[in-house]
N, C-alpha and C positions, 0 to 999 in steps of 0.2 A: 226247409223249415224257417219260419219267420224268426227274426231277431228281436221283434217287439216284445216288450214286457207283458206278463199276463194281465196286468191292470189295463194296459192299452188295448190288448186284444179283446178283453171283456167289454170295455167301454165302446169300442167300435162295433162289436157284435150286438150290443144293446140297441144300436141305432137302426139295425136292419128292420124294415117294415114300418118305420116311422112315417107319418103322413102329414101333409099340410095342404095349403090351397094358394093358388096364385091370386093375390089381391089385385095386382095391376101389372100390365105389360107396358113398358115405356120405351119410346124411341125419340130420337132427337127432334126438337121442335124447330130450332134454328141454331146456326152457328153464331157464337157470341164472340165479339172482338176481345182479344186478350193480348194487348201489346206487350205486356211484361213477359209473356211466355215465349218459348223458342219457336212455336209454330205460328203464333199470331192470332189464332182463333182457337176456340174450344167447343167441343160438342157436348159439354156437360149438361146443357139445358134440355132435359128429357121430360116428356109429358106422356100420360097414359093414353092408350088407344083402346077402343072397344072392339076393333076388328081383330081377327086372327092374324098372327104374324109368323112367317116362316123363319126358322132358325137353322142356319147352316154353319159351316166350318168357322167362318170369321164373324159370326154373330147374327143379329136380327136383321131381316130385310127391312130396308127403309131407315135403318140406324146409320150413324156415322161415327167413325173413330178418327178424330182429327190428328191424334198423335198415337199411331199404332205401336210405336216402340214401347211406350209406357202404359198405354191403355187398351191395347188390342192384341191382335195376333191370335193364333190358335189357342194358346194357353189362357188367354183373357178374353175369350169370345163373348162371354155373358157375365154380367155382374149382378148378383142378387143381394137384396138387403131385407132383413126381417122387420115385419110390421111392429113387433114389440120393441125392437131397438129404436125404430123411428119415433115411436110414442115416447120412449125414455128421453130421447133428444128433444122432442117437442116440449117436454116438461122442463128440461134443463135450460132450454133457450127461451122459453116463454113465448113461443110462436109455433105455428103449424109446420110440420115437415111432410108435405104431401108426397105422394108417390112420384118418383123421378127427381126429387129435390137434391139427392146426393149423386145424381147421374147414374142411378141404377137402372138396369133393364127390367128386372123383376122385383116386385115387392111381394113378399111371401108371408103368410100367416100360419100359425099352428106348428111351426117347425123351427128348431134351434139351428139356424143357418150356419153360424160360426162354430157350432159343435162338431161339424163334419171334419173328418181327416182327409188330407189329400189322397185322392184315389177312390173316394166314396162316390157312388153313382146314384143318380136320381132319375126316375121316369116322370115326365110331366105330360099330362094329357094322354093321348092314345099312343104316341110314337116317340116323342122327343126324349133322348137320354143325354144327360149332362154328367160330367165328372169334375168334382171339386179339385182345384189346383193350388190356390194360394189366397192369402188375404189381400185386401186392398191396402197399399201403403200410400197414405195421402201425400199430396203435392201442393205446391204453392198456388197453382191454378184453382184447386179446390178451396183453398183458403180465401182467395180473392172472390170466388163465387159466393161463398157463405158470408163473407164480410163480418166475421166474428173474431174478436181479439184472440190471438194465439191458437187459432182453429186447428192448424195442422197437427201440432203436438197434442192438443186437447183431444182430438179425434182418435189419434193412435193410442193415447194413454187410457182411453175409456174402455178398450177391449171389445169394441163393437164395430169391427172393420168392414163387415160384409165380405162375401166370398166370390172369387172368380171361378169360372167353369170353362172347360173345353167341351166341344160338342162331339159326343160319341156317335149318336144316331140323329140325323137331322129330322125335324118335324115341326108342326105348327104348335103355337102356344097362344092362349087367350086368357083373359081374366076369368076366374072361376075354375080353371083347370085343377084337377087333383095333382098332388105331388107325392111321390113315394120313394123312400130309400130302398133301392132294389139290390144293391150290393155294397159291401164295405171294403175298405182298404185291406190288401193282403198282408201288409206289414205296417200297421198303424203306429205312428209315434205321436207327435204333438198334434192337437187340433188346429184348425184355422185360427181360432181365437188365441191359442197359446203361442202359435208362431208369430202372430202380430205383436203380442205382448213382449216376447223375448227380443224382438228387434229394437224396441225402445224408440224414443223420440228422435235420436240421431239418424235413424234410418229414413225418416221422412224426407222426401225429395225437396230440395229448396226451390227448384224451378223445373219447367218442362222444356 
C-alpha cells in the first residue's frame, strides 16, 4: 500500500491522460568552449531539427552530453522544458527564448511539465515512453551561457526547472508528436517543481 498522502495520490491521478504536443526536438549544434568548467566544453548549445530523432537509453541520437555525470546518464537521458515557461522567461528577460536555448531536448506545449511526479510516464509519438526522474538543478555553465546576472539562483527560485526523464521504451520523436501521460507514480510525493523549490539556491552547483 502506498505511503503517499491522499492529496498526493489524487493530484497524481488527475494527471493521467493529460496530453500535449512536442513543439521542437533539439540536439547539439556545436560544442561551446567553456574554460571555466571542469570539462572545458559544454553541449548546452542545442537547436531544433525537423527530422525524426531516435531516442535510446542515453538520450537522443546525434546529441552530445559533454558532462555525463551532471547532465546525462540513464536518469537524465532527456531534458524537457515547457513552452509556457519559456514564454514566461522571455517576458522576464525581454528577449526571445527559442527552443533549445536552455539546453533542452524537447520543448513541449499544452502540458504542465514540472507538475509531474517522479515515476510518471509519458508516451510520445507512436512508441517512445519516458519516465520523469528529477528537476534540473542549474549550474555555473548554464549561468555563463545565459549571461544574465545571478542567473543560477534566479532560475532555481523561479520554480520552472524543467524535467529530466529516463527512457523506458526507445522510439523516434519529431516536432508535432502527441504527448500523453500514460501512467502515474505509484507512491507520489512532491512534484518535480516542488522538489526543485525545496532544494533552494544553495543546491545550485557552483561549477561543472
